[in-house]
C-alpha positions in Angstrom: 85.3 128.6 193.1 81.7 128.6 191.8 81.2 125.0 192.8 82.4 125.7 196.4 85.9 124.3 195.7 89.1 125.7 197.2 91.7 127.3 195.0 93.9 124.2 195.0 91.0 121.9 194.1 89.9 124.3 191.4 93.5 124.5 189.9 93.8 120.7 190.0 90.5 120.1 188.2 91.4 122.8 185.7 94.7 121.2 184.9 93.2 117.7 184.5 90.5 119.0 182.2 92.7 121.2 180.1 96.1 119.6 179.9 94.8 116.0 180.1 92.3 116.5 177.4 94.9 118.2 175.3 97.3 115.3 175.6 94.5 112.8 174.8 93.8 114.8 171.7 97.3 115.6 170.5 99.2 112.3 171.3 97.4 110.3 168.6 98.0 113.1 166.1 101.6 113.2 167.0 101.9 109.4 166.5 100.2 109.6 163.1 102.4 112.5 161.9 105.6 110.7 163.1 104.6 107.6 161.2 103.8 109.6 158.1 107.2 111.3 158.3 109.0 108.0 158.6 107.2 106.6 155.5 108.0 109.7 153.5 111.7 109.9 154.4 112.3 106.2 153.7 110.8 106.4 150.2 114.3 106.4 148.6 115.8 103.9 151.1 116.7 100.3 150.0 116.2 98.8 153.5 113.0 97.3 154.8 110.5 99.2 157.0 111.6 97.6 160.3 115.2 98.4 159.8 114.5 101.9 158.7 112.3 102.6 161.7 115.0 101.3 164.1 117.5 103.5 162.3 115.3 106.6 162.6 114.7 106.0 166.3 118.2 105.1 167.4 120.6 107.0 165.1 120.6 110.1 167.4 121.1 109.4 171.1 120.2 113.0 172.0 116.7 112.5 170.6 116.2 109.5 173.0 117.5 111.5 176.0 115.2 114.4 175.1 112.3 112.1 174.9 113.2 110.7 178.3 113.2 114.2 179.8 109.8 115.1 178.2 108.3 111.8 179.6 109.7 112.6 183.0 108.1 116.1 182.9 104.8 114.5 181.9 105.1 112.3 185.0 105.5 115.3 187.3 102.2 116.8 186.1 99.6 116.5 188.9 97.1 113.7 188.2 99.4 111.8 185.8 100.5 108.2 186.7 104.0 109.1 188.1 105.3 105.5 188.4 104.5 104.7 184.8 105.9 107.9 183.4 109.0 107.8 185.6 109.7 104.2 184.8 109.4 104.8 181.0 111.6 107.8 181.4 114.3 105.9 183.2 114.3 103.1 180.6 114.4 105.6 177.7 117.1 107.6 179.4 119.3 104.5 180.0 118.8 103.5 176.3 119.9 107.0 175.2 122.9 106.9 177.5 124.0 103.5 176.1 123.6 104.7 172.5 125.6 107.9 173.4 128.5 105.9 174.8 128.4 103.6 171.8 128.6 106.5 169.4 131.5 108.1 171.4 133.4 104.8 171.2 132.9 104.7 167.4 134.1 108.3 167.1 137.2 107.6 169.2 138.0 104.6 167.1 137.8 106.7 164.0 140.1 109.3 165.5 142.6 106.7 166.5 142.5 105.2 163.0 143.0 108.6 161.4 146.0 109.3 163.6 147.5 105.9 163.0 147.1 106.2 159.2 149.1 109.3 158.0 147.9 111.2 155.0 149.7 110.2 151.8 151.1 113.0 149.7 150.2 113.3 146.0 153.7 112.3 145.0 153.5 108.9 146.8 150.2 108.2 145.2 151.6 108.6 141.6 152.1 105.1 140.2 155.0 106.0 137.9 157.7 108.7 137.5 157.8 110.3 134.1 161.6 110.1 134.0 163.9 107.9 136.0 167.7 107.3 136.0 168.9 104.1 137.6 172.6 103.7 138.3 174.7 100.8 139.5 176.5 101.0 142.8 179.8 102.0 141.1 178.1 105.2 139.9 176.6 106.3 143.2 179.4 108.8 143.9 178.5 110.7 140.8 175.0 111.5 142.1 175.7 111.7 145.8 176.3 115.3 146.8 178.1 114.3 150.0 180.7 112.4 148.0 181.3 115.3 145.6 178.9 114.2 142.9 177.9 117.0 140.5 175.4 115.1 138.3 172.3 116.5 140.1 173.5 120.1 139.6 174.3 119.5 135.9 170.9 118.0 135.3 169.3 121.0 136.9 171.3 123.4 134.8 170.5 121.4 131.6 166.7 121.5 132.4 167.0 125.3 132.9 168.9 125.7 129.6 166.2 123.7 127.7 163.5 125.9 129.1 165.3 129.1 128.2 166.4 128.1 124.7 163.5 125.8 123.6 160.7 126.6 125.9 160.5 122.9 126.8 160.0 122.0 130.4 161.7 118.6 131.2 160.0 116.8 134.0 161.9 116.2 137.3 164.2 113.2 137.0 164.0 110.6 139.8 167.5 109.2 140.4 168.1 106.0 142.4 170.5 103.1 142.6 169.7 99.6 141.3 171.7 96.7 142.6 170.5 94.6 139.7 172.6 96.7 137.3 176.3 96.2 136.7 178.5 98.4 138.9 179.1 101.0 136.1 175.9 100.6 134.2 173.0 103.1 134.1 169.5 102.9 132.7 167.0 105.6 131.6 163.4 104.8 132.2 160.4 106.7 130.9 157.0 106.0 132.4 158.2 102.6 133.7 159.7 101.6 130.3 163.4 101.3 129.8 164.4 103.4 126.8 168.2 103.4 127.0 171.0 101.7 128.9 174.8 101.9 128.8 178.0 101.9 130.8 180.0 104.7 132.2 183.6 104.4 133.3 184.5 106.8 136.1 187.9 108.4 135.8 187.9 107.8 132.0 187.2 109.9 128.9 185.1 108.8 126.0 187.0 109.1 122.7 184.6 108.9 119.7 186.0 107.7 116.4 184.4 107.6 113.0 183.6 104.3 111.2 185.8 105.1 108.2 188.9 105.7 110.3 190.9 103.1 112.2 192.6 104.6 115.1 194.6 102.5 117.4 194.5 103.6 121.0 194.8 101.9 124.4 191.4 101.7 126.1 188.1 99.9 126.4 186.1 99.7 123.2 182.4 100.6 123.5 179.6 102.4 121.7 178.7 106.0 122.0 175.2 105.9 123.7 173.5 108.7 121.8 174.2 107.8 118.1 175.8 104.3 118.5 179.2 105.4 117.1 182.3 103.4 117.9 184.2 104.9 120.8 186.9 104.0 123.3 187.2 104.7 127.0 190.7 106.1 127.6 192.4 106.9 130.9 193.8 110.2 132.0 197.2 109.1 130.8 195.9 108.4 127.2 193.8 111.6 127.0 196.5 113.7 125.3 197.3 110.9 122.9 193.6 110.5 121.9 193.3 114.3 121.3 196.4 114.2 119.2 195.0 111.4 117.0 191.7 113.4 116.6 
C-alpha cells in the first residue's frame, strides 16, 4: 500500500516474503532433525543404514499419504511451482496407496491363516496322559456306556472314594482301545510307560487260591494281577462250586 501497490499485489508479495522465507529457513532444519531422529532410533537395530531408512519411510503408508497431501498444499500456495509440487504429490500419493494395498493384503492373509488354523486346546498340547488304560477290542463293551458298560462309573466312584478316605486325588484316566492287544487283554500306562498288563475274561469270575492249597476246579488258570497269586477264571456255572471250595 505504501509502495503504490494494490491490495492483491501487496498480499502476494507479503506471502512470498514471509511464507517463502520461512520454508527456506525451516526445510533444512526439518531434514536435519529427521536424519538425526533416524540415526538415534536405529542405534539398537542390527540392519544397515540403507535398509533401516527404507523401513522408516515405508513401514507406515499413512505417513506417505499425509506427506503427499502436505506437498499438494504447498503447491497450491501462490508463487510456488505448482507443476513440480503437484507432480511430486501425485507420485508420493501413488506410492502410499500401493503400500496401503500391500499392507491390507498382508493383513487379510493373516486373518485367513488364523481362521484356517483353529486354536488348539491345552489338553491337545499335552504330550502324555498321566494315566491311561488300553483295552483290547473284546473288552470295549465294558467301557462303552452305550453297550451297558459300567467301568467308567466305577472308576469315577473309586477316585471319589480315594479323595474322601485318603485325600489323594487320582488324575483323570484316559481309556482307549488298542488293536495291538489281545481281545481280552488290557494295559495300564503311566506317563507313557507300561506299568501293568493282564487279561480279563468277560462273563467269568476270578477265583483266587493260595499257593499252599491245591484246589481242583474247572476253569482257566491265570495269575491274580495285583499280587501275582494263582487264580482260576470260572464260569457262572462253576461259581457256586468255587465258593464252596473256598
